[in-house]
C-alpha positions as CSV (number, residue, x, y, z in Angstrom):
1,M,39.8,-22.3,68.2
2,K,36.1,-22.6,69.1
3,A,37.0,-22.1,72.8
4,A,38.9,-19.0,72.0
5,L,36.0,-17.6,70.0
6,R,33.6,-18.0,72.9
7,I,35.7,-16.3,75.6
8,G,34.5,-12.8,74.9
9,A,30.8,-13.6,75.4
10,M,31.5,-15.8,78.5
11,T,33.6,-13.2,80.3
12,A,31.1,-10.5,79.4
13,G,28.4,-12.6,80.9
14,A,30.3,-12.8,84.1
15,A,30.8,-9.1,84.2
16,L,27.0,-8.5,83.8
17,V,26.2,-10.8,86.6
18,L,28.8,-9.2,88.7
19,G,27.1,-5.9,88.1
20,S,23.9,-7.3,89.5
21,A,25.8,-8.4,92.6
22,G,27.1,-4.9,93.1
23,A,23.6,-3.5,92.8
24,A,22.4,-5.9,95.4
25,Y,25.0,-4.5,97.8
26,A,24.1,-1.0,97.0
27,S,20.4,-1.5,97.6
28,S,20.6,-3.5,100.8
29,A,21.9,-1.0,103.3
30,S,19.0,1.4,103.0
31,S,16.3,-1.2,103.2
32,T,16.7,-2.3,106.8
33,S,16.3,0.9,108.7
34,T,12.7,1.8,107.9
35,S,10.7,2.3,111.0
36,T,7.0,2.2,111.5
37,P,5.5,5.7,112.0
38,T,3.7,6.5,115.2
39,N,0.2,8.0,114.8
40,S,-2.8,8.8,116.9
41,S,-3.8,6.5,119.7
42,G,-6.5,3.8,119.6
43,S,-7.5,1.4,116.8
44,G,-6.6,3.9,114.1
45,R,-3.0,3.9,115.3
46,L,-2.9,0.1,115.4
47,D,-4.4,-0.1,111.9
48,T,-1.7,2.4,110.6
49,V,1.1,0.4,112.3
50,K,-0.3,-2.8,110.8
51,A,-0.6,-1.3,107.3
52,T,3.0,-0.1,107.3
53,A,4.3,-3.4,108.6
54,H,2.2,-5.3,106.0
55,A,3.7,-3.2,103.2
56,R,7.2,-3.9,104.5
57,I,6.7,-7.6,104.6
58,E,5.0,-7.7,101.2
59,G,8.0,-5.9,99.7
60,R,10.3,-8.6,101.1
61,L,8.0,-11.4,99.8
62,A,8.0,-9.8,96.4
63,T,11.8,-9.6,96.4
64,L,12.1,-13.3,97.4
65,H,9.8,-14.3,94.5
66,A,11.9,-12.3,92.1
67,L,15.1,-14.0,93.5
68,A,13.5,-17.4,93.0
69,L,12.8,-16.6,89.4
70,D,16.4,-15.4,88.9
71,V,17.7,-18.7,90.4
72,S,15.4,-20.7,88.1
73,D,16.4,-18.8,85.0
74,S,20.2,-18.8,85.7
75,K,22.3,-20.5,83.1
76,Y,25.4,-20.4,85.3
77,L,24.3,-21.8,88.7
78,T,25.0,-25.5,89.2
79,S,22.1,-27.8,90.4
80,D,23.6,-27.8,93.9
81,E,23.8,-24.0,94.0
82,K,20.2,-23.7,92.8
83,S,19.1,-26.2,95.4
84,A,20.9,-24.4,98.2
85,L,19.4,-21.0,97.2
86,D,15.9,-22.4,96.6
87,K,15.9,-24.0,100.0
88,Q,16.8,-20.7,101.7
89,I,14.4,-18.6,99.6
90,D,11.6,-21.1,100.3
91,S,12.3,-21.1,104.0
92,D,12.2,-17.3,104.1
93,L,9.0,-17.2,102.1
94,S,7.3,-19.6,104.4
95,G,8.6,-17.8,107.6
96,L,7.6,-14.4,106.4
97,T,4.2,-15.5,105.2
98,A,3.5,-17.0,108.6
99,L,4.8,-13.8,110.3
100,S,2.5,-11.7,108.1
101,S,-0.5,-13.7,109.4
102,K,0.8,-13.2,113.0
103,M,1.1,-9.4,112.4
104,A,-2.4,-9.2,111.1
105,A,-3.7,-10.9,114.3
106,E,-1.8,-8.7,116.7
107,T,-3.9,-6.5,119.1
108,T,-1.3,-3.9,120.0
109,A,1.1,-1.7,118.1
110,A,4.0,-2.9,120.4
111,A,3.4,-6.5,119.3
112,V,3.5,-5.5,115.6
113,R,6.7,-3.7,116.1
114,T,8.2,-6.7,117.8
115,D,7.2,-8.7,114.8
116,E,8.8,-6.1,112.5
117,V,12.1,-6.6,114.4
118,A,11.8,-10.4,113.7
119,M,11.0,-9.6,110.1
120,V,14.3,-7.8,109.7
121,D,16.7,-9.6,112.0
122,D,15.5,-13.2,111.4
123,Y,15.4,-13.0,107.6
124,R,17.6,-10.1,106.3
125,V,16.1,-10.3,102.8
126,Y,17.7,-7.1,101.5
127,L,20.9,-7.2,103.5
128,L,21.7,-10.9,103.0
129,M,19.5,-13.1,100.9
130,A,19.5,-10.8,97.8
131,P,23.3,-10.3,97.9
132,Q,23.9,-14.0,98.5
133,T,21.8,-14.8,95.4
134,R,23.6,-12.3,93.2
135,L,27.1,-13.3,94.5
136,T,26.4,-16.9,94.0
137,E,25.4,-16.3,90.4
138,A,28.4,-14.0,89.8
139,L,30.8,-16.6,91.2
140,A,29.1,-19.3,89.0
141,A,29.5,-17.1,85.9
142,E,33.1,-16.4,86.7
143,S,33.8,-20.1,87.2
144,D,32.3,-20.8,83.8
145,A,34.3,-18.1,82.2
146,A,37.5,-19.3,83.8
147,A,36.8,-22.8,82.5
148,T,36.3,-21.5,79.0
149,L,39.5,-19.4,79.1
150,Q,41.4,-22.5,80.4
151,K,40.2,-24.4,77.3
152,A,41.2,-21.4,75.2
153,Y,44.6,-21.5,76.7
154,T,45.0,-25.2,75.8
155,A,43.8,-24.7,72.3
156,L,46.0,-21.6,71.7
157,S,49.0,-23.3,73.3
158,D,48.6,-26.3,70.9
159,L,48.2,-24.0,67.9
160,A,51.3,-22.0,68.8
161,A,53.4,-25.1,69.3
162,K,52.4,-26.4,65.8
163,Q,53.7,-23.3,64.1
164,S,56.8,-23.5,62.1
165,G,59.5,-23.0,64.7
166,G,57.0,-23.3,67.5
167,A,55.7,-20.5,69.7
168,T,57.5,-17.2,69.5
169,A,58.9,-15.5,72.7
170,T,56.0,-13.1,72.7
171,Q,53.4,-15.8,72.4
172,K,55.1,-17.8,75.2
173,A,54.9,-14.8,77.4
174,E,51.2,-14.2,76.5
175,L,50.4,-17.8,77.2
176,A,52.1,-17.6,80.5
177,D,50.2,-14.5,81.4
178,L,46.9,-16.1,80.3
179,Q,47.5,-19.2,82.4
180,S,48.5,-17.1,85.4
181,E,45.4,-14.9,85.2
182,V,43.1,-17.8,84.8
183,S,44.7,-19.6,87.8
184,A,44.4,-16.4,89.8
185,A,40.7,-16.0,89.1
186,Q,40.1,-19.7,89.9
187,S,42.0,-19.3,93.2
188,A,40.1,-16.1,94.1
189,I,36.7,-17.7,93.7
190,A,37.5,-21.1,95.2
191,N,35.2,-22.0,98.1
192,Q,33.6,-18.6,98.1
193,V,30.1,-19.9,97.4
194,S,30.1,-22.1,100.5
195,T,31.6,-19.2,102.5
196,E,28.9,-16.6,101.6
197,L,26.0,-19.1,101.8
198,A,27.1,-20.0,105.4
199,V,26.4,-16.4,106.6
200,Q,23.3,-16.3,108.7
201,P,20.8,-13.5,109.3
202,G,20.8,-11.7,112.7
203,P,20.6,-8.4,114.5
204,D,24.2,-7.4,113.8
205,E,24.1,-5.6,110.4
206,S,27.8,-4.7,110.5
207,A,28.8,-8.3,111.1
208,I,26.8,-9.4,108.1
209,H,28.4,-6.8,105.9
210,A,31.8,-7.8,107.2
211,S,31.2,-11.5,106.4
212,L,30.2,-10.8,102.8
213,E,32.8,-8.2,102.0
214,P,35.7,-10.6,101.4
215,V,33.5,-12.5,99.0
216,K,32.6,-9.3,97.2
217,D,36.3,-8.5,96.9
218,A,37.0,-12.0,95.6
219,V,34.4,-11.5,92.9
220,K,36.0,-8.2,91.8
221,S,39.5,-9.6,91.9
222,A,38.4,-12.6,89.7
223,R,36.7,-10.3,87.3
224,Q,39.8,-8.2,86.8
225,D,41.9,-11.4,86.2
226,L,39.4,-12.7,83.7
227,V,39.3,-9.4,81.8
228,K,43.1,-9.5,81.5
229,A,43.0,-13.2,80.5
230,R,40.5,-12.4,77.8
231,S,42.7,-9.6,76.4
232,D,45.7,-12.0,76.3
233,A,43.7,-14.6,74.6
234,K,42.5,-12.2,71.9
235,Q,46.1,-11.1,71.3
236,L,47.3,-14.6,71.0
237,R,44.5,-15.5,68.6
238,A,45.3,-12.5,66.4
239,S,49.0,-13.4,66.3
240,L,48.3,-17.0,65.4
241,K,46.0,-15.9,62.5
242,S,48.6,-13.5,61.0
């Protein structure tokens, strides 16, 4: 019964991480369209362009550092998932740090703007890296919750079978529903981590959105199945205690 007692907390954890993934999607679209303002000509204009570009790149570096901490602190991500995310985050940090130095040394506003295009298109921190991190963690949390619910199914099934007369018709139906929902969640999230981590940055914002959307849908679908499975497990546990 220990597995059954843990299912509420595990599924709630998956829901919280999923909420973070949704927030990452919501915040990414507005972060890539910022343009550097034009100003008066001469060195003052160049300084203004550089200052704006510097602020934009520093924001991305800060986001990457925060994502690195999230990965390190995650209790759901596997070692392979952490390694994959750390590798990409470190690569982006290194590339953007070098690009920041390049921006600082530019002698024309046009050159800085070219660097800004590279800053967005070559890294896609807000549009891609942040959602990838949140989605990977959500998928890992849901995988963990599904495994716990599968153990709960086995424990509850054994308890039901040991009752006098065996499992009731209602219990058998609830067990079948529980197993179906867990299997559906596991199927929805299967291979999704490798799919979304394979998406690469680039100039086509719409293509990146389109590539991540099916993974986002899979996370939502799995969450719905896990919530249903949790409800069935609770009902089974209650009926077996009565």
